[in-house]
N, C-alpha and C positions, 0 to 999 in steps of 0.2 A: 638535718632535714627540717624544713619549715612548711607549715600548711599554707594553702592559698588564702587569698583575701587579706594580705597583710603587706604593708608598704613601709619604707624607710622615710622618716621625716625628722625634722629638728625636735628635740625634747628639751623640756625645761629642767630635767634632772641630770642629764649627761650627754651633751652634744647632740647625737641623733639616737633614735630608738625605733622600735617597731610599732606601727599603728594599724588598727583594723580599718579595712576599707569597705567591709560589709559586716553584718552581724556574725558573731562567733558564739554559737550557743554553749552554755555550760555542758560539759561532757565531751567536747571536741578535743581530740589529741592535736595539740598545737605544734609540738616539735619533738624530735627524737634524735639521738646520736645514731649514725648509720655508717655504712661501709664507704660512702663517698665523702665523708668529712675527712679533712686533712688531719693527719695523726703523726706524732713524733714518738718513737719508741723511748723507753726509759734511758737507754744509752745515748740516744740523740739529744734527749732533754739535758743530760748531764754535760753534754759538750757544747750546749748553747752558751754564747756570751751572755752575761747577766742582763744587758739592756734588751737583747733579743727575747730572752726568756720572759722578761717582765712584760714586754708588749704582747707577746703570745699568750701569757697567763692572764692578761687583762681581759682578753676576749674569749680565750679557750678555758678548759679546765682540766685538771689532772684526773686521771683514771686510777683505779685501785691497783693496777699493775705498774704504776709509776710512769705510763705514757701520758702524753698531753694530747687532747682532742680539741679541734677548732670546728664547731658546728657549722654545717654548710648552708647554702642558700640564704645567707644573711641572718640566720638564727643566732649567731654570735653577737649580734647587735642588741639582743633583748636586754633592757635594763632591769635593775633591781627595784622592788617595792616591798616594804614590810607588810603591806596588805596586797600581795601579788594576786593577780587574776589567773595565773598559771602556776601549778604546783606538780611535783613529781615524787612525793614521799613514797618509797617502797615500789616505785615504778621505773621502767627504763624508758619512759616518755613523759612529757609535760602535757597535763590535761588542763583545759579551762574550767576552773572551779566556780565560775559564775558566768552569766551572759556578758559578753564584751560588745559594746556598741560600736558602730562606725565612728572613727575619729578618736577612739579611745586608745591610749598606749597599752600595748601588750607587755606585761612584766612577770618576772619570776622572783623567787627569794633566793639570793645568793648563798644563804647559809645552808642550802641543801647540797652544795658542792663540797662534801665533807672531806675530800681528799686533798684539799688544798692547804693542809697544814695550819700555821698560825696566821692565816690571812685575815685581814680586817679592812674595813672601809668606812669612812664617814658618810653616813646616809643623808640624802637630800630629798627623799621621797615626799616629805611633808604630809604623809598620811596620818590619820588619827592615832594609829598604833605604831607610829615610827619608833624604832629602837634607838635611834641616834647613831650608834656604831653597830655595823653588821660584822659578825665574825663567823668563821666556820664552826667554832665551838658551840655556837647557838643551835647548830643542827642536831645536837645531842640533848638540848634542853627539853625535859619532859612536857613542860607547859606549852612550849612552841610546837613541839611535835604533835601534841594532842589536838591543837587548833589545826594544824596541817591535816591531820588524819580525818578529822570531822568533815573538813571541806573536800578532801579528795574522795572519800567514800560517797559523799552525796554526788559527786561528779561521776564517779564510776557507775552509779546506778542509772545514770542517763546515757552513758556512752553507747550502749547497743541500739538506742533509739535516735541517734543523731548521725547525720551524714558525716562521714570521715574521709576528707581528701587524702589522708595518709594511709588509707586502709591497706593498699598493696604492700607498702614498705613495712608497716607494723605487722601485718599478718605473716610476712616472711621472717622478720627479725625479732618480734617481741612475744615471748610466752605469756607475760602478764597481760598483754592486749588480747591475745587469743583466749585466755581464761575469762576475761571480762566479757568478751563477745559470747562466751559460753555460759554466762550467768553468774560469775563471781563479782559479788558486790562489796565485799570487805577486802582490806589489804592482806589479811591472813589467807584468804581464798585466792587472791590474784598474784601475790608476790611469790617470786621464785628465788630472790637473792640477786636477780639482775636488776641493776639500777642505771641511772644516767652516768654514774661514775664506775660502774662495772657492767657494761652491756655485754651480752653473751658473745657477740661477734668479735670482741676485743679480747676475750679470755679463752680463746681456743688455742690449745697447745699443738705442737707438731704431730702428736698422735691422734689429734681429732677430739680430745677431751679438753675439759677446762684446764688452764694453766694453773 
């Protein structure tokens, strides 16, 4: 699911990307995995031909249960930046960690998709903090995670005061979102273990509990 005020345009980093068509204030929930996203089970992923899996994995991401999710409404077109303006550390949604101006590309950090094994990518974001090569292993780097934490927690403090186009979806699906609305401003207060790689709706077993 993707918030409003975003359009698809040519990107200098990778073919096309997502660009703000109006101001997106820091603290806005920009995207989240949801029940309308296309999803392949672990068994279906195992049966995919290698070229098909590669195409899907380029735009989607693996979840903790081994399934693969392709974010809906064009959210899968969000490109990477080592100085991303949208982050999701410890959350099951991506939040704008600074104000995003009209015409600016909306980006996330691919290292947060920690279930994608030994995945790596040569980065062309050209940001001052560009890491050159992006890997999922970087998602466990304490220095990187601390920078993410600082930026995400500053955004969480603003979230209850910002108009949230995804409020209906997130109120239904996201306990971290509900906790933040209720006054949680730190990741320890907001986090439940649910993340973009382990959204609660994807981890419900046949008996109604988490698988």
